[in-house]
N, C-alpha and C positions, 0 to 999 in steps of 0.2 A: 853466690846465692846461698845465704846462711839460713835455711829453713830446716827445722828439726822435725822429721817425720819418723823418728825411731819407734819401732813397734808396728808400723803400718805394713800391711801385706797387699801387694799390688800385682795385678795381672795385666799384661799388655799384649795386644795382638799385632801381627805384622812387625815383630820386634827384632828380627834378625838384621835389619838394615835401617838406614835413614832415620826418620823421625822416631820410629819405635826404639831403635838402639839408643839414640840420644836420650830419649825419655827414661829408658831403663837405667842408664848411667846417672841421670840427674836424680832419680829416686834413690838409687843406691848411695850416692853422695850425701843425700839428706837423711840417711839412716834407715830407710825402708828395706824390706826384703821383697824380691821381685821374681815373678814367674814370666818368662818370655815365651810367647807362642808364635809359631810360624809354620807355614806349609813346607818350608825347607828345613826338615828336622835336623840335617847334618849341620847346616850353617847356624841354626838357632842354638844348638848345643855348644858349638864353638864360640859364638858370641857371648852366651851366658858365662862360659868358663873364662873368657878374656875379661869381661866386665868385673866378675868376682875377683879375679886376680888384681886387676887395676885399682879397684875401689876398696878392696878388703871387705866388701859386703857379701851377702848371700843371694845368689841368683841361680835359677834353674831354667834350662831350656826345654820346651815341650813341643811336640808335634801338634799342629792345629790347622784344620780346614774350616774357616769361618762360615762357609756356605753349608756345612753339614751340622745340624743340631746335635747329633750324637757325639761328633768330634768335639764340638764346643763344650758340651756337657762334661765329657771326659777331661778336657783341658781345665775347666774350672774345678772339677773334683780333685784332680791331681795337684793343682795350684793350692787349693785349700789344705790338702793333706800335707804337701811338702812344706808349706809356709806356716802351717799351724793356724789357719784362718784366712779370711779374705775381706779386705776393706774397700778396695778400689779396682775397677775395671776400666782400662783405656782401650776403646775400640778404635784402633789406628789403621788396621789393614785396609788397603785400598789400591786401585790401579787407575792410570790415566792414559789410555790410548788416545792418540791425536790423529786428526785428519778430517777431511770433509765428511759430514754426516751421511750424505747419500752414497758415499763409497764404503762406509763402515759395514762390514759383514754383520748380520744379525747375531751371530754367535758371539761376536766381540761386544755388542750392545748388551746381550744377555749376561755375559761374564761380568761386566761392570755393575749391572743391577744385582747380580748374585753376591759379589764381594762388597761393593760400596754401600748397598742398601740392605739386602737381606742379611748379610753378616752382622751389620750394626743392629738390625732389628732382633736377630737371634741373641746376640750378646747382651743387649739391653734387657731383653725379656728374662733370660736365664739369670743374669746377675741381679736384675731388679727384684726378682722373687726372693733370692737369697738375702739381699740387703733389707728388703721389707720385713722378712721373717725376723732378722736380728735387730731391726729398727735403727739401722745405721748403715752407711755406705755411700760411695761416690762413683757415679758413672761419668766418664769423659769420652765424648764422641768427637772424632776429628772430621770436620767438614772442610770447607774451603771458602775463600773469598768468592770463588766461582759459584758457590751456593747462594750468594747474595746478588752478584752481578754476572749475568751470562756472558760468555765469550765464544765467538765463532771458532770452529776447529776442535771444540771439545763439548759438543752439544749434549751427548749422553752423559758425560762426566758431570757437566753442570746440572743436569736433571737429577743425578744421583745425590749430589751435594746439597741441592735445594731440598731434597727429601730428608737428608740428615739434619739440616737446619730446622725443618718443620717438626721432625720427630723430637728433637731436643727441646724446642719451645713448648711442645705439649707435655713431655715427660717432666720437664722442670716444674711445671705446675701440678701434674698428676701425682708424682711420687714424693713430693716434699712433705705431705702430711705423714708419710710412713718413715720419715727420717732419712730419705734417700736424696742426695743432691745430684743434679744432672747438669753438666757443663758441656757446651758446644764450643769447640775451638775452630776458628776460621782463619787459617794461615793464608798468606799470599804466595808469591813464588819462593819456594824453599829449595835451597841448594842441595838437592839430592838427585838421584838418577831419574826421578819422576819428571824433571824438567830438562833432562839432557837433550841437547840439540836445539833448545829454545834460545833466542837471542834478544832479550829485552833491551829496548833502547835506554839511553842514560836516565831518562825521567822515570821509566818503569823500575829500573834498578835502584834509583834513589828512593822511590816511594815504597816499593813492594818487595825488593830482593832481600831475603833473610836466610839465616843459617838454621839447621835443625836444633841447635842449642837455644835459639830464640823461642822456638815452639815448645821445647821441653821445659823451659823456664816458666812459660805461661801455664803449662799443664800442672807442674808441681806447685806453683803459686796458687792456682785455683783449688787444688786439693788441700793445701795447707790452710786456706781461708775457710774451707767448708761450705762455700757458697756456690750455687749453681748459676746458670745463665749463659749468655753468649759472650765470647771474647774474640775480637779480631786481632790478629798478630801480623805485622806490628801495629802500634796505635795509629801511626800516620796513615796506614791503609784504611783504618776504621774512619778516620776523619774524611779521607777522600771518598769513601763509600757513602758516608752520611751526606756529603755535599751533592754527590751525583744522584743518589736514590730518589729525591723528590722531583728531579727534573723530568720533563716529558721524555718518553722513551726515544723518540727520534733525535731530540737534542742531545740526550745522553750518548747515544750511539755515534753521533757526529763528533762530539767532543772526544770520545774514545778513539775514533779514527784519526783525528787531528793530532792527538797526543802520542799515537803510535801503538797504543795498547791493543787496538783492534787486530793488528797484523802479527802480534808476537807469536801466537800459536799456529796461525795459518802459514807462516813462513818458517816453521820449524825444519831443521835439517833432519830429514827422515833417515839418512845414512847414519848420522850420529846417534839417533834414537833406536836403531835397528835391534841392538842386543836387548835393550829394555823392553821394547815392544814384543819381541819374540817371547820373552819370559812372561810378560804380563798377560799375553793372549793365549798362553799355554796352560791348560787346566791342570797339568801335572806340576805346575810351579816352575 
């Protein structure tokens, strides 16, 4: 990926691991300077130092609780100070607890709403104001294919990602006159700890299984283009979603069941997911 983003200043949430880390690395390789934010302040500092050494770029790791407006404000202030400005915010932080909706504790539902929706709202509002004032900037919100097509076993997660898709569609129109681009990225199954313990069948793997680098490439490409809007990653998942979306819901659900997608999350190995779920459902990170 030979995109030149030299001089761009980028802030990324949930950047200590997974898609966030891969995105930071991709921006650094493209010549941007990057502020990584994460609730795990020790790990995000370590990640930033490793990426800076590996890429030869400039990266700083900062503490961030995306559910706390004051913490988010401090993160953006520090990013702007350390980087000498701010051009891009990637709202990446998110969690995906799995299991039957009726068994999900209300506190876990609330935590998903806090991080996956409220965190994106806070970040979009705070960065949107800064970017509107300077008449330029780019907000990238990470949603999911689950925000386009619902799946059993992650009902609350689907609800949160539908919200992110709706927010992006509205802000793409609302903020454009102020010079602010808003992109919504909808990845399918990304090979991070978020999907640990899930066992997609061969068809799901063929159509929807991707790596964090695939998502980071889409994010950096969107920023380099300067254009907002929605992007599904990979493209083949976008085609599948476009084919399924117009179908009657009952038919769509039956097809999903026949193809094996219906059971991917419901049949997750909870033992394999135990460490991730414990961390995701713990407010202290």
